C-alpha positions as CSV (number, residue, x, y, z in Angstrom):
1,M,10.1,-19.1,13.8
2,K,12.3,-22.3,13.7
3,H,12.0,-26.2,14.6
4,I,15.5,-27.9,15.6
5,I,15.6,-31.0,13.6
6,T,18.3,-34.1,15.3
7,L,19.9,-36.2,13.0
8,I,21.8,-39.2,13.9
9,A,22.9,-41.7,11.6
10,M,21.9,-45.2,13.4
11,T,24.1,-47.6,11.1
12,A,25.5,-46.9,7.6
13,S,25.3,-49.8,5.0
14,A,26.4,-49.6,1.2
15,A,27.6,-52.7,-1.7
16,V,28.6,-52.1,-4.6
17,L,28.3,-55.6,-7.2
18,M,31.2,-56.2,-9.3
19,N,32.2,-59.1,-12.4
20,S,34.8,-59.3,-13.6
21,C,32.8,-60.8,-17.1
22,Q,31.1,-57.1,-17.8
23,K,32.7,-54.1,-18.0
24,S,30.4,-51.7,-15.7
25,I,27.7,-52.7,-13.1
26,P,25.5,-49.6,-11.8
27,E,25.7,-49.2,-8.1
28,E,23.0,-50.4,-5.2
29,K,22.9,-48.1,-2.4
30,E,21.3,-49.2,0.7
31,G,21.2,-45.7,2.2
32,V,22.3,-44.8,6.3
33,P,19.2,-45.0,8.1
34,M,19.3,-42.5,10.5
35,T,16.7,-41.4,13.5
36,I,15.2,-37.8,13.4
37,Q,14.9,-35.9,17.0
38,A,12.1,-32.8,16.0
39,S,11.0,-31.1,18.7
40,V,9.0,-27.1,18.6
41,V,10.5,-24.1,19.8
42,A,9.2,-21.8,22.1
43,P,6.6,-19.1,21.8
44,A,5.2,-19.8,18.7
45,G,6.4,-23.0,17.5
46,T,3.9,-23.1,13.6
47,K,3.9,-27.0,12.6
48,T,0.4,-28.9,11.5
49,F,-1.5,-28.5,14.8
50,Y,-2.4,-24.8,15.5
51,E,-3.6,-23.0,18.4
52,Y,-4.1,-18.9,18.7
53,T,-2.6,-17.6,22.6
54,D,-3.2,-14.8,24.7
55,D,-0.2,-13.2,23.4
56,K,-1.1,-12.7,20.0
57,T,0.8,-16.0,18.7
58,L,0.5,-19.3,17.4
59,E,1.3,-22.0,19.2
60,G,1.6,-25.3,17.2
61,F,1.9,-29.3,17.7
62,W,2.8,-33.0,16.4
63,N,-0.1,-34.2,14.4
64,S,0.0,-38.0,15.0
65,E,1.8,-39.0,12.3
66,E,4.0,-37.3,10.3
67,A,6.1,-37.2,7.7
68,I,8.6,-34.7,6.2
69,T,11.1,-35.1,2.7
70,V,14.6,-35.1,2.5
71,V,16.3,-34.0,-0.5
72,S,20.0,-34.6,-1.2
73,F,21.9,-32.6,-4.3
74,G,25.5,-32.3,-5.8
75,E,26.3,-30.4,-8.7
76,S,24.1,-30.8,-11.6
77,G,21.3,-30.4,-9.6
78,I,19.2,-33.4,-6.8
79,S,20.7,-36.8,-6.2
80,A,18.7,-38.4,-3.7
81,V,14.6,-37.4,-1.8
82,D,13.9,-39.5,0.6
83,T,11.1,-39.7,3.2
84,F,10.9,-39.6,7.1
85,T,8.3,-40.7,9.5
86,S,7.3,-39.9,12.6
87,T,3.9,-41.6,14.9
88,G,3.2,-41.1,18.0
89,E,0.9,-38.3,20.2
90,E,-1.2,-36.2,18.7
91,G,-0.5,-32.7,20.4
92,R,3.0,-33.3,21.6
93,K,6.4,-31.7,21.5
94,K,8.8,-33.7,20.1
95,A,8.5,-35.9,17.2
96,E,11.4,-38.1,16.6
97,F,11.6,-39.7,12.7
98,S,12.8,-42.9,11.1
99,G,14.5,-43.4,7.6
100,T,16.4,-43.9,5.0
101,W,19.0,-41.2,3.9
102,T,20.2,-42.4,-0.5
103,G,22.8,-39.6,-1.4
104,N,26.0,-39.0,-1.6
105,E,28.9,-38.4,0.5
106,G,29.6,-34.0,-0.2
107,D,26.0,-33.7,-0.9
108,K,24.0,-30.3,0.7
109,I,20.9,-32.2,2.6
110,I,18.1,-30.0,2.6
111,C,14.5,-31.2,4.0
112,L,10.9,-30.6,3.1
113,Y,7.7,-29.8,5.0
114,P,5.2,-30.9,4.4
115,D,5.9,-34.2,3.2
116,I,5.9,-33.9,-1.0
117,N,3.8,-37.2,-0.6
118,S,1.4,-36.3,1.3
119,Y,-1.9,-34.3,-0.6
120,E,-0.8,-30.6,0.4
121,G,2.8,-31.3,-0.1
122,K,1.9,-32.4,-3.7
123,S,0.2,-29.6,-3.9
124,I,3.1,-27.2,-3.2
125,F,6.0,-28.4,-4.1
126,E,6.8,-29.6,-8.0
127,G,10.5,-30.4,-9.1
128,V,11.2,-33.0,-6.5
129,N,13.1,-35.6,-8.0
130,V,16.6,-36.9,-8.8
131,G,17.9,-35.0,-11.5
132,S,16.0,-31.8,-11.1
133,P,17.9,-28.2,-10.4
134,L,14.5,-26.2,-9.3
135,I,12.2,-26.7,-6.5
136,F,9.3,-25.0,-7.5
137,M,6.7,-23.9,-4.7
138,R,3.5,-23.1,-6.3
139,N,0.3,-21.0,-5.3
140,L,-1.2,-22.2,-1.5
141,S,-4.9,-21.4,-2.4
142,T,-5.3,-25.5,-4.2
143,P,-3.9,-26.7,-0.6
144,A,-5.2,-24.6,1.9
145,G,-8.4,-24.9,0.9
146,V,-11.8,-23.2,2.7
147,L,-10.5,-20.8,4.7
148,Q,-12.5,-22.1,8.7
149,H,-13.3,-18.9,10.9
150,D,-12.2,-18.3,13.7
151,D,-10.2,-21.1,13.3
152,P,-6.5,-21.5,12.5
153,A,-6.6,-25.1,12.0
154,S,-6.7,-23.6,8.3
155,L,-3.3,-23.1,8.5
156,S,-2.0,-26.4,9.0
157,A,-1.6,-27.4,5.9
158,V,0.1,-24.5,3.9
159,G,3.1,-25.0,7.2
160,L,6.0,-24.1,4.3
161,M,9.0,-24.6,5.5
162,L,12.2,-25.5,4.3
163,G,15.6,-26.3,6.4
164,E,19.2,-27.2,5.6
165,V,21.0,-29.8,7.4
166,T,24.5,-29.4,9.1
167,V,26.4,-32.3,9.7
168,S,29.0,-33.1,13.0
169,G,30.5,-36.5,13.4
170,D,27.3,-39.0,13.4
171,V,24.7,-36.4,14.5
172,A,23.3,-33.9,12.0
173,H,20.9,-31.3,13.2
174,V,18.6,-29.4,10.6
175,Y,16.7,-25.8,11.2
176,L,13.2,-25.7,9.5
177,E,12.7,-21.8,8.7
178,H,8.9,-21.7,7.9
179,Q,8.1,-19.5,5.0
180,I,4.8,-18.7,5.4
181,A,3.1,-15.3,7.7
182,A,-0.2,-15.7,8.4
183,F,-2.6,-12.3,8.2
184,R,-5.4,-12.6,11.2
185,I,-8.4,-10.6,9.8
186,E,-11.3,-9.3,11.7
187,V,-14.3,-9.2,9.2
188,T,-17.7,-7.1,10.2
189,L,-20.5,-7.0,7.9
190,R,-22.7,-4.8,8.2
191,D,-24.1,-4.2,4.7
192,F,-24.1,-6.9,2.6
193,P,-27.4,-7.6,2.1
194,Y,-28.6,-11.0,0.6
195,E,-31.3,-9.8,-1.0
196,A,-29.5,-6.4,-2.7
197,P,-32.4,-3.8,-3.5
198,D,-34.5,-3.5,-6.8
199,G,-32.1,-2.8,-10.2
200,S,-29.3,-3.9,-8.2
201,P,-27.0,-6.5,-10.9
202,F,-26.0,-8.0,-7.2
203,N,-29.6,-10.0,-6.4
204,Q,-28.4,-12.3,-3.6
205,A,-25.3,-12.0,-3.7
206,R,-22.7,-14.7,-1.5
207,V,-19.4,-12.7,-0.5
208,N,-17.4,-16.7,-0.5
209,T,-13.8,-15.1,-1.6
210,I,-11.4,-13.2,-0.3
211,R,-7.7,-11.4,-1.9
212,I,-5.0,-9.8,-0.4
213,K,-2.6,-7.9,-3.0
214,C,-0.6,-4.3,-2.3
215,V,-0.3,-1.9,-5.1
216,D,2.0,0.7,-5.2
217,P,0.5,4.1,-5.8
218,D,3.9,5.2,-8.0
219,A,4.1,1.9,-10.1
220,E,2.8,3.3,-14.0
221,E,-0.1,0.6,-13.5
222,E,-2.6,-1.7,-11.5
223,D,-1.6,-4.7,-13.9
224,E,-3.4,-7.4,-11.5
225,W,-0.7,-10.3,-12.1
226,G,2.2,-9.6,-13.4
227,L,5.1,-8.8,-11.4
228,N,4.7,-5.0,-11.7
229,G,1.3,-5.4,-10.4
230,D,2.1,-6.3,-6.5
231,P,5.3,-5.5,-5.0
232,V,4.8,-7.7,-1.5
233,F,3.2,-11.5,-2.3
234,V,4.4,-14.1,-3.9
235,R,2.1,-16.5,-5.7
236,E,4.9,-19.1,-7.0
237,S,8.6,-19.0,-5.7
238,C,11.7,-21.4,-7.1
239,L,14.7,-22.3,-4.7
240,E,18.3,-23.6,-6.6
241,V,19.2,-27.5,-5.9
242,T,22.5,-27.3,-7.7
243,T,25.4,-26.5,-5.5
244,E,27.2,-23.4,-6.7
245,E,23.6,-21.6,-7.5
246,Y,22.4,-22.9,-4.0
247,I,24.9,-21.0,-2.5
248,S,24.6,-18.2,-4.2
249,H,21.5,-17.4,-3.5
250,N,21.7,-18.4,-0.2
251,G,19.4,-21.2,0.1
252,K,16.6,-18.8,-0.3
253,P,14.3,-19.0,-2.7
254,Y,13.1,-16.6,-4.7
255,A,9.4,-15.5,-6.6
256,V,9.2,-15.7,-10.0
257,E,6.0,-15.1,-9.6
258,K,3.8,-11.9,-8.0
259,G,0.5,-11.0,-7.9
260,P,-3.0,-11.0,-5.6
261,L,-3.5,-14.4,-3.5
262,D,-7.2,-15.4,-3.5
263,Y,-8.8,-18.0,-1.1
264,Y,-12.0,-19.4,-0.4
265,L,-14.3,-19.2,2.0
266,L,-17.0,-21.5,3.0
267,D,-20.6,-21.7,1.3
268,S,-22.8,-23.7,1.8
269,G,-26.5,-24.0,0.6
270,N,-28.7,-20.7,0.2
271,N,-25.8,-19.1,3.1
272,S,-22.3,-17.5,3.6
273,E,-19.8,-16.7,5.8
274,L,-19.4,-13.2,5.6
275,T,-23.4,-12.7,3.5
276,L,-26.7,-10.9,6.0
277,M,-29.4,-13.2,6.7
278,D,-31.2,-12.9,9.4
279,E,-28.1,-11.3,11.8
280,D,-27.6,-7.1,10.7
281,V,-24.4,-7.5,11.8
282,V,-22.4,-10.4,10.8
283,E,-18.7,-10.7,12.8
284,K,-15.9,-13.0,11.9
285,T,-12.4,-14.2,12.0
286,F,-9.7,-16.2,9.4
287,F,-6.4,-16.5,9.6
288,V,-4.9,-16.1,5.8
289,P,-0.8,-17.5,5.2
290,V,0.5,-14.9,3.1
291,R,3.8,-15.3,1.3
292,F,5.9,-12.5,1.1
293,E,9.2,-10.9,-0.6
294,G,10.3,-7.2,1.0
295,D,8.2,-5.1,3.1
296,L,4.4,-3.2,3.2
297,E,6.4,0.0,3.0
298,A,4.4,3.5,3.3
299,G,2.3,4.6,1.2
300,Y,1.6,1.3,-0.2
301,E,-2.4,0.0,0.0
302,L,-3.0,-3.0,1.2
303,C,-6.0,-4.0,-0.6
304,F,-8.8,-7.0,1.0
305,Q,-11.1,-7.1,-1.8
306,F,-14.5,-9.7,-1.0
307,G,-16.0,-12.0,-4.6
308,G,-18.5,-14.2,-4.4
309,N,-21.6,-15.0,-6.4
310,Y,-24.4,-13.7,-7.4
311,Y,-28.0,-14.6,-9.3
312,D,-28.8,-13.3,-12.4
313,D,-32.4,-13.5,-13.3
314,E,-31.7,-13.0,-16.9
315,E,-29.9,-15.7,-17.3
316,G,-31.5,-17.8,-14.1
317,S,-28.0,-18.9,-12.7
318,R,-25.7,-17.5,-10.9
319,N,-22.5,-15.5,-12.0
320,S,-19.0,-14.7,-10.0
321,V,-17.2,-12.0,-8.8
322,T,-13.8,-11.5,-8.0
323,V,-14.4,-8.3,-6.8
324,F,-17.8,-6.8,-5.4
325,P,-17.7,-2.8,-5.0
326,P,-18.5,-1.6,-1.8
327,C,-16.5,-5.3,-1.0
328,D,-12.6,-3.1,-2.4
329,K,-11.3,-2.0,1.8
330,R,-7.9,-0.3,0.8
331,K,-5.4,0.4,3.6
332,T,-3.0,3.2,3.2
333,I,0.7,2.0,4.6
334,L,1.3,5.1,6.9
335,S,4.9,3.8,8.8
336,K,6.5,0.6,7.4
337,L,5.5,-3.2,8.2
338,P,8.1,-5.1,8.3
339,L,6.9,-8.7,7.3
340,E,8.4,-11.7,9.4
341,N,8.1,-15.5,8.7
342,G,6.6,-17.8,11.4
343,K,4.8,-14.2,12.7
344,I,0.8,-13.4,12.9
345,Y,-0.1,-10.1,11.7
346,G,-3.8,-8.3,13.0
347,F,-5.9,-5.9,10.9
348,K,-9.2,-5.4,11.1
349,V,-12.2,-4.7,8.0
350,S,-15.4,-3.3,8.1
351,I,-17.9,-3.9,5.3
């Protein structure tokens, strides 16, 4: 799914200060004021605020206050980093951004979302500085925070998008492309009691984490963190921002670390989202952001693993568990499942 953003140059001005008594004085760039017209493309624009529709797509809108980061770069790296902002009615499908572009003539120009000055942008992006030749995009676990059940709005914090600006005369356009897909996971919990049976090491166990990973059975070993351990899911990626390297990679980021994707579920007081108390069955649905490189090939194992913590009687404290033994659910992919950014994929898990 893409967003179309139109950049209209309003005015341009520059001043060069010269003094005959000095050999050189740095040039001062006042920049080019611009207005950005942004709209969400139907039917599944995945922007900031999300709703899950009957046709199993995600429909998005702009928040009342929005911002994007405009990055300019040349042969040696980033030359300018500018912020464009928009204020308007929450829920609108079009937004008008304003800002000042301070890049150099001939630069390539790209846009990043979320804005690097936001909490989410600071948590995701690294290396967005003048002179840097690389932009890194970190693991989404921290900016995603706690995943709220039955609420796709939890995706809003990690609506990671990139796009290249193209200029035609005094008008420029950018198509922001999504860098995540979403997994809609329906979880049914039937047999994981809060009070464990006598002799169980997991007394008062609480499920409050979810791990998504992929395993290639033909690989020599199931390395938990390395590039060889997960053939699909991406924890960290990189975008080259020097002209030559950007073109050689077709303007696309690539994985620098693959491995399982870990997220947190709500855990408050003596209960958590996926722990049986008085109920016989707990049913919850979670919307989980995923980054990937490649498809779910036939024969791969798609793993949904649930962990949390339990009370240790001997130590008198709670200990964490990455995956509870009965909560390691694996599904063999029977036929290739292509993955595409901006789309949502549904799965069901029973524990």
